[in-house]
KOLGUMI-76509 format. One record per residue: residue in one letter; x, y, z of N, C-alpha, C in turn; residue number from 1. Coordinates in Angstrom, 1 decimal, decimal comma. Example, Ala and Ser with C-alpha at 12.3 -4.5 7.8 and 13.67 -1.06 7.14 Angstrom:
 aa    n_u    n_v    n_w   ca_u   ca_v   ca_w    c_u    c_v    c_w   i
  A   13,2   -5,7    7,8   12,3   -4,5    7,8   13,2   -3,3    7,8   1
  S   12,8   -2,2    7,1   13,7   -1,1    7,1   12,9    0,0    7,9   2
***
This chain:
 aa    n_u    n_v    n_w   ca_u   ca_v   ca_w    c_u    c_v    c_w   i
  M   17,7   -9,0    3,2   17,1   -8,0    2,3   18,3   -7,3    1,5   1
  D   18,1   -7,0    0,3   19,0   -6,3   -0,5   19,2   -4,9    0,0   2
  Q   20,4   -4,6    0,5   20,7   -3,3    1,2   20,7   -2,1    0,2   3
  N   20,6   -2,4   -1,1   20,6   -1,3   -2,1   19,2   -0,8   -2,3   4
  L   18,2   -1,5   -1,7   16,8   -1,1   -1,8   16,5    0,2   -0,9   5
  L   15,4    0,9   -1,3   14,9    1,9   -0,5   13,4    1,5   -0,2   6
  L   12,9    1,9    1,0   11,6    1,6    1,3   10,7    2,9    1,4   7
  L    9,5    2,8    0,8    8,7    4,0    0,8    7,3    3,6    1,3   8
  G    6,8    4,3    2,3    5,5    4,1    2,9    4,7    5,4    2,5   9
  V    3,5    5,1    2,0    2,6    6,2    1,5    1,2    6,1    2,2  10
  D    0,7    7,2    2,7   -0,6    7,2    3,3   -1,4    8,2    2,5  11
  G   -2,3    7,8    1,7   -3,0    8,7    0,8   -4,5    8,8    1,1  12
  G   -4,9    9,9    1,5   -6,3   10,2    1,9   -7,0   11,1    0,9  13
  G   -8,2   11,6    1,4   -9,0   12,4    0,6   -8,6   13,9    0,5  14
  T   -7,6   14,3    1,4   -7,1   15,6    1,5   -5,7   15,7    1,1  15
  R   -4,9   14,8    1,6   -3,4   14,9    1,4   -2,8   13,5    1,3  16
  C   -1,6   13,5    0,7   -0,9   12,2    0,6    0,5   12,4    1,3  17
  R    0,7   11,6    2,3    2,0   11,7    3,0    2,9   10,5    2,6  18
  A    4,2   10,8    2,5    5,1    9,7    2,2    6,3    9,8    3,1  19
  R    6,9    8,6    3,4    8,1    8,5    4,2    9,1    7,5    3,5  20
  L   10,3    8,0    3,3   11,3    7,2    2,7   12,3    6,7    3,7  21
  A   12,7    5,4    3,7   13,5    4,9    4,7   14,6    4,0    4,1  22
  A   15,7    3,8    4,7   16,7    2,9    4,4   16,3    1,5    4,9  23
  P   16,9    0,4    4,3   16,6   -0,9    4,8   16,7   -1,1    6,3  24
  C   17,7   -0,4    6,9   17,9   -0,6    8,3   16,8    0,1    9,2  25
  G   15,9    0,9    8,5   14,9    1,6    9,2   15,1    3,1    9,4  26
  T   16,2    3,6    9,1   16,5    5,0    9,2   15,6    5,8    8,2  27
  V   14,9    6,8    8,8   14,1    7,6    7,9   14,9    8,6    7,2  28
  L   14,8    8,7    5,9   15,6    9,5    5,1   14,9   10,8    4,7  29
  A   13,6   10,8    4,6   12,8   12,0    4,2   11,3   11,7    4,3  30
  E   10,6   12,8    4,4    9,1   12,8    4,4    8,6   13,9    3,5  31
  A    7,4   13,7    2,9    6,8   14,7    2,1    5,3   14,6    2,1  32
  V    4,7   15,7    1,7    3,2   15,8    1,7    2,8   16,4    0,3  33
  T    1,8   15,8   -0,3    1,3   16,3   -1,6   -0,3   16,3   -1,4  34
  G   -0,9   16,4   -2,6   -2,4   16,5   -2,5   -3,1   15,2   -2,3  35
  A   -4,4   15,2   -2,5   -5,3   14,1   -2,3   -4,9   12,9   -3,1  36
  A   -5,0   11,6   -2,5   -4,7   10,4   -3,2   -5,7    9,3   -3,1  37
  N   -6,9    9,7   -2,6   -8,0    8,7   -2,5   -8,2    8,1   -3,9  38
  L   -8,3    6,8   -4,0   -8,5    6,2   -5,3   -9,8    6,5   -5,9  39
  R  -10,8    6,9   -5,1  -12,1    7,2   -5,6  -12,1    8,5   -6,4  40
  L  -11,0    9,3   -6,2  -10,9   10,6   -7,0  -10,3   10,4   -8,4  41
  G   -9,9    9,1   -8,7   -9,4    8,8  -10,0   -8,0    8,3   -9,9  42
  I   -7,6    7,2  -10,6   -6,3    6,6  -10,5   -5,2    7,6  -10,9  43
  E   -5,4    8,4  -12,0   -4,4    9,3  -12,4   -4,1   10,3  -11,3  44
  R   -5,1   10,9  -10,7   -4,9   11,9   -9,7   -4,2   11,3   -8,5  45
  S   -4,6   10,1   -8,1   -4,0    9,4   -6,9   -2,5    9,2   -7,2  46
  F   -2,2    8,6   -8,3   -0,8    8,2   -8,6    0,0    9,5   -8,8  47
  S   -0,6   10,5   -9,3    0,2   11,8   -9,5    0,6   12,3   -8,1  48
  S   -0,3   12,2   -7,1    0,1   12,7   -5,8    1,2   11,7   -5,2  49
  V    1,0   10,4   -5,4    2,0    9,5   -4,9    3,4    9,7   -5,5  50
  I    3,4    9,8   -6,8    4,7    9,9   -7,5    5,4   11,3   -7,1  51
  G    4,5   12,3   -7,0    5,0   13,6   -6,5    5,7   13,6   -5,2  52
  A    5,0   12,9   -4,2    5,5   12,8   -2,9    6,8   11,9   -2,8  53
  A    6,8   10,9   -3,6    8,1   10,0   -3,7    9,2   10,8   -4,3  54
  A    9,0   11,6   -5,3   10,0   12,5   -5,9   10,5   13,5   -4,9  55
  Q    9,6   14,1   -4,1   10,1   15,0   -3,1   10,9   14,4   -2,1  56
  C   10,6   13,1   -1,7   11,4   12,4   -0,7   12,8   12,2   -1,2  57
  L   12,9   11,7   -2,5   14,2   11,5   -3,1   15,0   12,8   -3,1  58
  R   14,4   13,9   -3,5   15,2   15,1   -3,5   15,7   15,5   -2,1  59
  Q   14,8   15,4   -1,1   15,2   15,7    0,2   16,3   14,9    0,7  60
  A   16,4   13,6    0,2   17,4   12,7    0,6   18,7   12,8   -0,2  61
  G   18,7   13,8   -1,1   19,8   14,1   -1,9   20,0   13,1   -3,1  62
  M   18,9   12,5   -3,6   19,0   11,5   -4,6   18,2   12,0   -5,8  63
  S   18,5   11,5   -7,0   17,8   11,8   -8,2   16,7   10,8   -8,4  64
  E   15,8   11,2   -9,4   14,7   10,3   -9,6   15,1    9,0  -10,3  65
  H   16,3    8,9  -10,7   16,8    7,6  -11,2   16,7    6,5  -10,1  66
  N   16,6    6,9   -8,8   16,5    5,9   -7,7   15,1    5,4   -7,5  67
  F   14,2    5,8   -8,3   12,8    5,2   -8,2   12,9    3,7   -8,4  68
  S   13,8    3,2   -9,2   13,9    1,8   -9,5   14,4    1,0   -8,3  69
  R   14,9    1,7   -7,2   15,4    1,0   -6,0   14,3    0,9   -5,0  70
  I   13,2    1,5   -5,2   12,2    1,7   -4,2   11,2    0,5   -4,2  71
  V   11,0   -0,1   -3,0    9,9   -1,0   -2,7    8,9   -0,2   -1,9  72
  A    7,7    0,0   -2,5    6,7    0,9   -2,0    5,5    0,2   -1,5  73
  C    4,9    0,7   -0,4    3,6    0,3    0,0    2,7    1,5   -0,1  74
  L    1,7    1,5   -1,0    0,8    2,6   -1,2   -0,5    2,2   -0,4  75
  A   -0,6    2,9    0,8   -1,8    2,7    1,6   -2,8    3,8    1,3  76
  L   -3,8    3,5    0,5   -4,6    4,5   -0,1   -6,1    4,3    0,3  77
  A   -6,7    5,5    0,6   -8,2    5,5    0,8   -8,8    5,0   -0,5  78
  G   -9,8    4,2   -0,4  -10,5    3,6   -1,6   -9,9    2,2   -2,0  79
  A   -8,8    1,8   -1,4   -8,2    0,6   -1,8   -8,9   -0,6   -1,1  80
  S   -9,9   -0,3   -0,3  -10,7   -1,4    0,3  -11,7   -1,9   -0,8  81
  E  -11,8   -1,3   -1,9  -12,8   -1,7   -2,9  -12,1   -2,4   -4,0  82
  P  -12,5   -3,7   -4,4  -11,8   -4,5   -5,3  -11,5   -3,9   -6,7  83
  N  -12,5   -3,1   -7,2  -12,2   -2,5   -8,5  -11,1   -1,5   -8,5  84
  Y  -11,1   -0,7   -7,4  -10,0    0,3   -7,3   -8,7   -0,4   -7,1  85
  V   -8,6   -1,4   -6,3   -7,4   -2,1   -6,1   -6,8   -2,7   -7,4  86
  A   -7,7   -3,3   -8,2   -7,3   -3,9   -9,5   -6,8   -2,8  -10,4  87
  A   -7,4   -1,7  -10,4   -7,0   -0,6  -11,3   -5,6   -0,1  -10,9  88
  A   -5,4    0,0   -9,5   -4,2    0,5   -9,0   -3,0   -0,4   -9,3  89
  Q   -3,3   -1,7   -9,2   -2,3   -2,7   -9,5   -1,9   -2,8  -10,9  90
  R   -2,8   -2,4  -11,8   -2,5   -2,4  -13,3   -1,8   -1,1  -13,7  91
  H   -1,9    0,0  -12,9   -1,4    1,3  -13,3    0,1    1,3  -13,3  92
  P    0,7    1,8  -14,4    2,2    1,8  -14,4    2,8    2,7  -13,3  93
  H    4,0    2,3  -12,8    4,7    3,1  -11,8    6,2    2,9  -12,0  94
  P    7,0    3,7  -11,4    8,4    3,6  -11,6    9,2    2,8  -10,5  95
  F    8,4    2,2   -9,5    9,1    1,5   -8,4    9,5    0,1   -8,7  96
  R   10,5   -0,4   -7,9   10,9   -1,8   -8,1    9,8   -2,7   -7,8  97
  R    9,1   -2,5   -6,8    7,9   -3,3   -6,5    6,9   -2,4   -5,7  98
  T    5,6   -2,7   -5,9    4,6   -1,9   -5,2    3,5   -2,8   -4,6  99
  V    3,2   -2,5   -3,4    2,1   -3,2   -2,7    1,0   -2,2   -2,4 100
  I   -0,2   -2,6   -2,8   -1,4   -1,7   -2,6   -2,1   -2,2   -1,4 101
  A   -2,4   -1,3   -0,5   -3,1   -1,6    0,8   -4,1   -0,5    1,1 102
  T   -5,0   -0,7    2,0   -5,9    0,4    2,4   -5,2    1,2    3,4 103
  D   -5,6    2,5    3,5   -5,0    3,3    4,5   -5,4    2,9    5,9 104
  A   -6,6    2,3    6,0   -7,0    1,8    7,3   -6,2    0,6    7,8 105
  H   -5,9   -0,3    6,9   -5,1   -1,5    7,3   -3,7   -1,0    7,7 106
  A   -3,1   -0,1    7,0   -1,8    0,4    7,4   -1,8    1,1    8,7 107
  A   -2,9    1,9    8,9   -3,1    2,6   10,2   -3,2    1,7   11,4 108
  C   -4,0    0,6   11,1   -4,2   -0,4   12,2   -2,9   -1,1   12,5 109
  L   -2,1   -1,5   11,5   -0,8   -2,2   11,7    0,1   -1,2   12,4 110
  G    0,1    0,1   12,0    1,0    1,0   12,6    0,6    1,3   14,1 111
  A   -0,7    1,3   14,4   -1,1    1,5   15,7   -0,8    0,4   16,7 112
  H   -1,0   -0,9   16,2   -0,9   -2,0   17,1    0,2   -3,0   16,8 113
  G    0,9   -2,8   15,7    1,9   -3,8   15,4    1,2   -5,1   15,1 114
  D    1,8   -6,2   15,7    1,2   -7,5   15,5    0,2   -7,9   16,5 115
  R   -0,2   -7,0   17,4   -1,2   -7,3   18,4   -2,6   -7,1   17,8 116
  D   -3,6   -7,8   18,4   -5,0   -7,6   18,0   -5,4   -6,2   18,4 117
  G   -6,2   -5,6   17,6   -6,7   -4,2   18,0   -7,4   -3,6   16,8 118
  G   -8,0   -2,5   17,0   -8,7   -1,8   15,9   -8,4   -0,3   15,9 119
  I   -8,8    0,3   14,9   -8,6    1,8   14,7   -9,9    2,3   14,1 120
  V  -10,2    3,6   14,5  -11,2    4,3   13,8  -10,5    5,5   13,2 121
  V  -10,5    5,6   11,9  -10,0    6,8   11,2  -11,0    7,9   11,1 122
  T  -10,7    9,1   11,5  -11,6   10,2   11,5  -10,9   11,3   10,8 123
  G  -11,0   11,4    9,5  -10,4   12,5    8,7  -11,4   13,0    7,7 124
  T  -11,0   13,2    6,4  -11,9   13,5    5,4  -13,0   12,5    5,3 125
  G  -12,7   11,2    5,5  -13,6   10,1    5,6  -13,5    9,5    6,9 126
  T  -14,3    8,5    7,1  -14,2    7,7    8,4  -14,3    6,2    8,0 127
  V  -13,7    5,4    8,8  -13,8    3,9    8,7  -13,3    3,3   10,0 128
  G  -13,9    2,2   10,3  -13,4    1,3   11,4  -12,8    0,1   10,9 129
  W  -11,6   -0,3   11,5  -10,9   -1,4   10,9  -10,2   -2,1   12,1 130
  A  -10,2   -3,5   12,1   -9,7   -4,2   13,2   -9,1   -5,5   12,7 131
  R   -8,1   -6,0   13,5   -7,6   -7,4   13,2   -7,7   -8,1   14,6 132
  V   -8,4   -9,2   14,5   -8,6  -10,0   15,7   -8,4  -11,5   15,4 133
  K   -7,5  -12,1   16,1   -7,2  -13,5   15,9   -6,9  -13,9   14,4 134
  G   -6,2  -13,0   13,7   -5,9  -13,3   12,3   -6,9  -12,9   11,3 135
  E   -8,1  -12,5   11,8   -9,2  -12,0   10,9   -9,2  -10,5   10,8 136
  T   -9,6  -10,0    9,6   -9,7   -8,6    9,5  -11,2   -8,2    9,4 137
  Y  -11,5   -7,1   10,1  -12,9   -6,6   10,1  -13,0   -5,2    9,7 138
  R  -14,1   -4,8    9,0  -14,3   -3,4    8,6  -15,7   -3,0    9,0 139
  V  -15,8   -1,8    9,4  -17,1   -1,2    9,7  -17,1    0,2    9,0 140
  G  -18,1    0,4    8,1  -18,2    1,7    7,5  -17,1    2,0    6,4 141
  G  -17,0    3,3    6,1  -15,9    3,7    5,2  -16,3    3,3    3,7 142
  W  -17,5    3,4    3,4  -17,9    3,1    2,0  -17,9    4,3    1,1 143
  G  -17,5    5,4    1,6  -17,4    6,6    0,7  -18,6    7,5    0,8 144
  T  -18,3    8,8    0,5  -19,4    9,8    0,5  -20,1    9,6   -0,9 145
  P  -21,4   10,0   -1,0  -22,3   10,5    0,1  -23,0    9,4    0,9 146
  I  -22,7    8,1    0,5  -23,5    7,0    1,1  -23,0    6,6    2,4 147
  S  -21,8    6,9    2,8  -21,2    6,4    4,1  -20,3    7,5    4,6 148
  D  -19,3    7,1    5,4  -18,3    8,0    6,0  -18,9    9,0    7,0 149
  E  -20,0    8,6    7,7  -20,7    9,5    8,6  -19,7    9,9    9,7 150
  G  -19,8   11,1   10,2  -18,9   11,6   11,2  -17,6   12,1   10,7 151
  S  -17,4   12,1    9,4  -16,1   12,5    8,8  -16,1   14,0    8,6 152
  G  -15,0   14,6    8,2  -14,9   16,0    7,8  -15,8   16,3    6,6 153
  A  -15,9   15,4    5,6  -16,7   15,6    4,4  -18,2   15,5    4,9 154
  W  -18,5   14,6    5,7  -19,9   14,5    6,2  -20,3   15,8    7,0 155
  L  -19,4   16,3    7,8  -19,7   17,5    8,6  -19,9   18,7    7,7 156
  G  -19,1   18,8    6,6  -19,3   19,9    5,7  -20,6   19,8    5,0 157
  G  -21,0   18,6    4,5  -22,3   18,5    3,9  -23,5   18,8    4,8 158
  E  -23,4   18,3    6,1  -24,4   18,6    7,0  -24,5   20,0    7,4 159
  L  -23,4   20,7    7,4  -23,4   22,1    7,7  -24,1   22,9    6,6 160
  L  -23,8   22,6    5,4  -24,5   23,3    4,3  -26,0   22,9    4,2 161
  R  -26,3   21,7    4,6  -27,7   21,4    4,7  -28,5   22,3    5,6 162
  R  -27,8   22,5    6,8  -28,4   23,3    7,8  -28,5   24,8    7,4 163
  V  -27,5   25,2    6,7  -27,6   26,6    6,1  -28,8   26,8    5,3 164
  L  -29,1   25,8    4,4  -30,3   25,8    3,6  -31,5   25,7    4,5 165
  W  -31,5   24,9    5,5  -32,7   24,8    6,4  -33,0   26,1    7,0 166
  A  -31,9   26,8    7,5  -32,1   28,1    8,1  -32,6   29,1    7,1 167
  R  -32,1   29,1    5,9  -32,7   30,0    4,9  -34,1   29,8    4,7 168
  D  -34,6   28,5    4,7  -36,0   28,1    4,5  -36,8   28,3    5,7 169
  G  -36,2   28,7    6,9  -37,0   28,9    8,1  -37,3   27,6    8,9 170
  R  -36,5   26,6    8,6  -36,8   25,3    9,2  -36,0   25,1   10,5 171
  V  -34,9   25,8   10,7  -34,1   25,8   11,9  -33,6   27,3   12,2 172
  P  -33,3   27,6   13,4  -32,9   29,0   13,7  -31,5   29,2   13,1 173
  W  -31,2   30,5   12,8  -29,9   30,9   12,4  -29,0   30,9   13,6 174
  T  -27,7   30,6   13,3  -26,7   30,7   14,3  -25,5   31,5   13,7 175
  P  -24,6   32,1   14,4  -23,5   32,8   13,8  -22,7   32,0   12,8 176
  L  -22,5   30,7   13,0  -21,9   29,8   12,0  -22,7   29,7   10,7 177
  L  -23,9   29,5   10,8  -24,8   29,3    9,7  -24,8   30,6    8,9 178
  R  -25,0   31,8    9,6  -25,0   33,1    8,9  -23,7   33,4    8,2 179
  G  -22,6   33,0    8,8  -21,3   33,3    8,2  -21,1   32,5    7,0 180
  V  -21,5   31,2    7,0  -21,3   30,4    5,8  -22,2   30,8    4,7 181
  F  -23,4   31,2    5,0  -24,3   31,7    4,0  -23,8   33,0    3,4 182
  A  -23,2   33,8    4,2  -22,6   35,1    3,6  -21,5   34,7    2,7 183
  D  -20,7   33,7    3,0  -19,6   33,3    2,1  -20,1   32,9    0,7 184
  F  -21,4   32,5    0,6  -22,0   32,1   -0,7  -22,9   33,2   -1,2 185
  N  -22,6   34,4   -0,7  -23,4   35,6   -1,1  -24,9   35,5   -0,9 186
  E  -25,2   34,7    0,2  -26,5   34,5    0,6  -27,4   33,9   -0,5 187
  S  -26,8   33,1   -1,3  -27,5   32,5   -2,5  -27,6   30,9   -2,3 188
  P  -28,8   30,4   -2,1  -28,9   29,0   -2,0  -28,6   28,3   -3,3 189
  H  -28,7   29,0   -4,4  -28,4   28,4   -5,7  -26,8   28,2   -5,8 190
  A  -26,1   29,2   -5,2  -24,7   29,1   -5,2  -24,2   27,9   -4,4 191
  I  -24,9   27,6   -3,3  -24,5   26,4   -2,5  -24,8   25,2   -3,2 192
  S  -26,0   25,1   -3,8  -26,4   23,9   -4,6  -25,4   23,6   -5,7 193
  D  -25,0   24,7   -6,5  -24,1   24,5   -7,6  -22,7   24,1   -7,1 194
  W  -22,3   24,6   -6,0  -21,0   24,3   -5,4  -20,9   22,9   -4,9 195
  V  -21,9   22,4   -4,2  -22,0   21,1   -3,7  -22,0   20,1   -4,9 196
  A  -22,6   20,4   -5,9  -22,7   19,4   -7,1  -21,3   19,1   -7,6 197
  Q  -20,4   20,1   -7,5  -19,0   19,9   -8,0  -18,0   19,5   -6,9 198
  A  -18,4   19,6   -5,7  -17,4   19,5   -4,6  -16,9   18,1   -4,4 199
  R  -15,6   18,0   -4,1  -15,0   16,7   -3,7  -15,1   16,6   -2,2 200
  P  -14,9   15,4   -1,7  -14,9   15,2   -0,2  -14,0   16,1    0,5 201
  G  -12,8   16,4    0,0  -11,8   17,3    0,6  -12,4   18,7    0,7 202
  D  -13,1   19,1   -0,3  -13,7   20,4   -0,3  -14,7   20,6    0,8 203
  L  -15,6   19,5    0,9  -16,6   19,6    2,0  -15,9   19,5    3,4 204
  G  -14,8   18,7    3,5  -14,1   18,6    4,7  -13,4   19,9    5,1 205
  S  -13,2   20,8    4,2  -12,6   22,1    4,6  -13,4   22,9    5,6 206
  F  -14,6   22,6    5,7  -15,5   23,3    6,7  -15,3   22,8    8,1 207
  A  -14,7   21,6    8,3  -14,6   21,0    9,6  -13,9   21,9   10,7 208
  P  -12,7   22,5   10,4  -12,1   23,3   11,4  -13,0   24,5   11,9 209
  Q  -13,8   25,1   10,9  -14,7   26,1   11,3  -15,8   25,6   12,2 210
  I  -16,3   24,4   11,9  -17,3   23,8   12,8  -16,8   23,6   14,2 211
  V  -15,6   23,0   14,3  -15,0   22,7   15,6  -14,7   24,0   16,4 212
  D  -14,2   25,0   15,7  -14,0   26,3   16,4  -15,3   26,9   16,9 213
  S  -16,3   26,8   16,0  -17,6   27,4   16,4  -18,3   26,6   17,6 214
  A  -18,1   25,3   17,6  -18,6   24,5   18,7  -17,9   24,9   20,0 215
  S  -16,6   25,2   20,0  -15,9   25,6   21,2  -16,4   27,0   21,7 216
  K  -17,1   27,8   20,8  -17,6   29,1   21,2  -19,1   29,0   21,6 217
  G  -19,7   27,8   21,6  -21,0   27,7   22,0  -22,1   27,8   20,9 218
  D  -21,7   27,8   19,6  -22,6   27,8   18,5  -23,5   26,6   18,5 219
  Q  -24,8   26,7   18,6  -25,7   25,6   18,7  -25,7   24,6   17,5 220
  A  -25,6   25,2   16,3  -25,5   24,4   15,1  -24,3   23,5   15,1 221
  A  -23,1   24,2   15,5  -21,9   23,5   15,5  -21,9   22,4   16,5 222
  I  -22,4   22,7   17,7  -22,5   21,7   18,8  -23,3   20,5   18,4 223
  E  -24,4   20,8   17,7  -25,3   19,7   17,2  -24,5   18,8   16,2 224
  L  -23,7   19,4   15,3  -23,0   18,7   14,3  -21,9   17,8   14,9 225
  I  -21,1   18,4   15,8  -20,1   17,7   16,5  -20,6   16,5   17,3 226
  S  -21,7   16,8   18,0  -22,4   15,7   18,8  -22,9   14,6   17,9 227
  L  -23,4   14,9   16,7  -23,9   13,9   15,8  -22,7   13,1   15,2 228
  A  -21,6   13,8   14,9  -20,4   13,1   14,4  -19,9   12,2   15,5 229
  A  -19,8   12,6   16,7  -19,4   11,8   17,8  -20,2   10,5   17,9 230
  A  -21,5   10,7   17,8  -22,4    9,5   17,9  -22,1    8,5   16,8 231
  H  -21,8    9,0   15,6  -21,4    8,0   14,5  -20,1    7,3   14,8 232
  I  -19,1    8,1   15,4  -17,8    7,4   15,8  -18,1    6,4   16,9 233
  D  -18,9    6,8   17,8  -19,3    5,8   18,9  -19,8    4,5   18,3 234
  A  -20,6    4,6   17,2  -21,2    3,4   16,6  -20,1    2,6   15,9 235
  L  -19,1    3,3   15,2  -18,0    2,5   14,6  -17,2    1,8   15,6 236
  V  -16,9    2,4   16,8  -16,2    1,7   17,8  -17,0    0,6   18,3 237
  A  -18,3    0,7   18,6  -19,1   -0,4   19,1  -19,1   -1,5   18,1 238
  G  -19,1   -1,3   16,8  -19,0   -2,3   15,8  -17,7   -3,1   15,9 239
  L  -16,6   -2,4   16,2  -15,3   -3,1   16,3  -15,2   -3,9   17,6 240
  V  -15,8   -3,3   18,7  -15,8   -4,0   19,9  -16,6   -5,3   19,8 241
  A  -17,7   -5,3   19,1  -18,6   -6,4   18,9  -17,9   -7,6   18,3 242
  V  -16,8   -7,4   17,5  -16,1   -8,5   16,8  -14,9   -8,9   17,6 243
  G  -14,7   -8,3   18,8  -13,6   -8,7   19,7  -12,4   -7,8   19,8 244
  A  -12,5   -6,6   19,2  -11,4   -5,6   19,2  -11,6   -4,8   20,5 245
  E  -10,8   -5,1   21,5  -11,0   -4,4   22,8  -10,1   -3,2   22,9 246
  R   -9,0   -3,2   22,1   -8,0   -2,1   22,1   -8,2   -1,3   20,8 247
  I   -8,6    0,0   21,0   -9,0    0,8   19,8   -8,2    2,1   19,9 248
  S   -7,7    2,5   18,7   -7,0    3,8   18,6   -7,8    4,7   17,7 249
  L   -8,0    5,9   18,1   -8,7    6,9   17,3   -7,6    7,8   16,6 250
  V   -7,6    7,7   15,2   -6,6    8,4   14,5   -7,2    9,3   13,4 251
  G   -6,4   10,1   12,8   -6,9   11,0   11,7   -7,0   12,4   12,1 252
  G   -7,2   13,3   11,2   -7,1   14,7   11,4   -8,1   15,3   12,3 253
  L   -9,3   14,6   12,5  -10,3   15,1   13,4  -10,3   14,4   14,8 254
  A   -9,3   13,5   15,0   -9,3   12,7   16,2   -9,3   13,5   17,5 255
  S   -8,4   14,5   17,5   -8,3   15,3   18,7   -9,6   16,2   18,9 256
  S  -10,2   16,6   17,8  -11,4   17,5   17,9  -12,6   16,7   18,3 257
  V  -12,8   15,5   17,8  -14,1   14,8   18,1  -13,9   14,0   19,4 258
  G  -12,7   13,6   19,8  -12,5   12,8   20,9  -13,2   13,2   22,2 259
  P  -13,2   14,4   22,6  -13,8   14,8   23,8  -15,3   14,7   23,8 260
  W  -15,9   14,6   22,6  -17,4   14,5   22,5  -17,9   13,0   22,5 261
  L  -16,9   12,1   22,5  -17,3   10,7   22,5  -17,8   10,2   23,9 262
  S  -18,5    9,1   23,8  -19,1    8,5   25,1  -18,0    8,0   26,0 263
  L  -18,2    7,9   27,2  -17,3    7,3   28,2  -17,1    5,8   27,8 264
  S  -18,1    5,1   27,4  -17,9    3,7   27,0  -17,0    3,6   25,8 265
  T  -17,1    4,5   24,8  -16,2    4,4   23,7  -14,7    4,7   24,1 266
  R  -14,6    5,7   24,9  -13,2    6,1   25,4  -12,6    5,1   26,3 267
  S  -13,4    4,2   26,9  -12,8    3,2   27,8  -12,0    2,2   27,0 268
  H  -12,2    2,1   25,7  -11,5    1,1   24,9  -10,2    1,8   24,2 269
  F  -10,0    3,0   24,4   -8,9    3,7   23,6   -7,5    3,4   24,2 270
  V   -6,6    3,2   23,3   -5,2    3,1   23,6   -4,4    4,0   22,7 271
  E   -3,3    4,5   23,1   -2,5    5,4   22,2   -1,9    4,5   21,1 272
  P   -1,9    4,9   19,9   -1,2    4,1   18,8    0,3    4,2   19,0 273
  T    0,9    3,1   18,7    2,4    3,0   18,8    3,0    3,6   17,6 274
  G    2,3    3,8   16,5    2,8    4,4   15,3    1,6    4,8   14,4 275
  D    1,9    5,4   13,2    0,9    5,9   12,4    0,7    5,0   11,1 276
  A   -0,1    5,5   10,2   -0,3    4,8    8,9    1,0    4,6    8,1 277
  L    1,9    5,6    8,2    3,2    5,5    7,5    4,1    4,4    8,1 278
  T    4,0    4,3    9,5    4,7    3,2   10,1    4,2    1,8    9,6 279
  G    2,9    1,7    9,5    2,3    0,5    9,0    2,7    0,2    7,5 280
  A    2,6    1,3    6,7    3,0    1,1    5,3    4,4    0,7    5,1 281
  L    5,3    1,3    5,9    6,7    0,9    5,8    6,9   -0,6    6,3 282
  T    6,2   -1,0    7,3    6,2   -2,4    7,7    5,9   -3,3    6,5 283
  L    4,8   -3,0    5,8    4,4   -3,8    4,7    5,4   -3,7    3,5 284
  A    6,0   -2,5    3,3    7,0   -2,4    2,3    8,2   -3,3    2,6 285
  R    8,6   -3,3    3,9    9,8   -4,1    4,4    9,5   -5,5    4,1 286
  R    8,3   -6,0    4,4    8,0   -7,4    4,2    8,1   -7,8    2,8 287
  A    7,6   -6,9    1,9    7,7   -7,1    0,5    9,1   -7,1    0,0 288
  A   10,0   -6,3    0,6   11,4   -6,2    0,2   12,1   -7,5    0,5 289
  Y   11,8   -8,2    1,6   12,4   -9,4    2,0   12,1  -10,5    0,9 290
  D   11,1  -10,4    0,2   10,7  -11,4   -0,8   11,4  -11,2   -2,1 291
  L   12,1  -10,1   -2,2   12,9   -9,8   -3,5   14,3  -10,4   -3,4 292
  A   14,7  -11,0   -4,5   16,1  -11,4   -4,6   17,0  -10,2   -4,8 293
  P   18,2  -10,2   -4,3   19,1   -9,1   -4,6   19,3   -8,9   -6,1 294
  A   19,5   -7,6   -6,5   19,7   -7,2   -7,9   21,0   -7,8   -8,3 295
  A   21,1   -8,3   -9,5   22,3   -8,9  -10,1   23,4   -7,8  -10,3 296
***
C-alpha cells in the first residue's frame, strides 16, 4: 500500500455522521462527528455531513484540506442498501482519492465479527438486521420509515405521538409521559399532526431517551412502547438466526436501552462486537487502498 495515503472510515446514520481517520499502518489520527448522513435524507445533505466530518478529522490531525486527495474513504451510509441511492452516491463528486460506498449495516457487521460468520442488529434512529453466513449476505428489515424500521428510535417517536393522540381522543388512558408530550405541543393535536408531517426520522428519534427514562419510572405507555420495540428486535434476530447466523451483536444508540427487554432466546445468541461500524469501514477502505498503485 502507498504509505502516503490516508484511510477514512465513515458511519453515517439518520442522526449523526461519525468519521475516523487513520494512517496506513492503522494508527488512528482523528475522529469527528457531524450531522445526519442517511442517503434517504438527500445526497447533498449526506455528503455535506461526510465532507464536514472528514475536514474536521484533517484539522484535528494537523493537516490542511489539501490532503483530501490522499484519502481513500469508505462511506458506510444508511440508505446505501438501496440501489438507486448507491448509484447516486457513486456519481456524486467528492474530493477523495478513492471512495467506496457501503451500507452502515455491512460495515457494522464486518466491524463486529471480522471475517467470521455472524450477524448484527442495528438499533438506532432506524433498525436493520444484517448477516454474513458462508460468504452470503442476508438482510432483514431496514427498509426505512414509515414503512419499516420497526423498533427504532424513529418508530418509537411516531408510536409515542400516536398514543398521545389516542389519549386525547379518549381511546387509551393518559400517563405522565403522554401528558408531558402533549403539553410540549400546547395540547394541540393539530400541532402534532403538522409537526409530524415535516419531521425527519432523527426528529422522531429524539423522543427515544424520554421514552426509555419514563419506562424506567414505571410509565405504562413507555413500558408498552419499549416492550413492542423489543418484540420487533426479537423478530429481526430470529430472521438472522433462521439463515444460519448463530452469533449476533446488538449495536446502535438504543442497544443498551432495549437489550434488557429482549427475550432470553434472543439474548442467547448475543456476542460482544470486536469493533464498530468505523472499524468495518476502515477495513473496507484499507482493502480499496491496496488496489491503488502508488502515486507517481
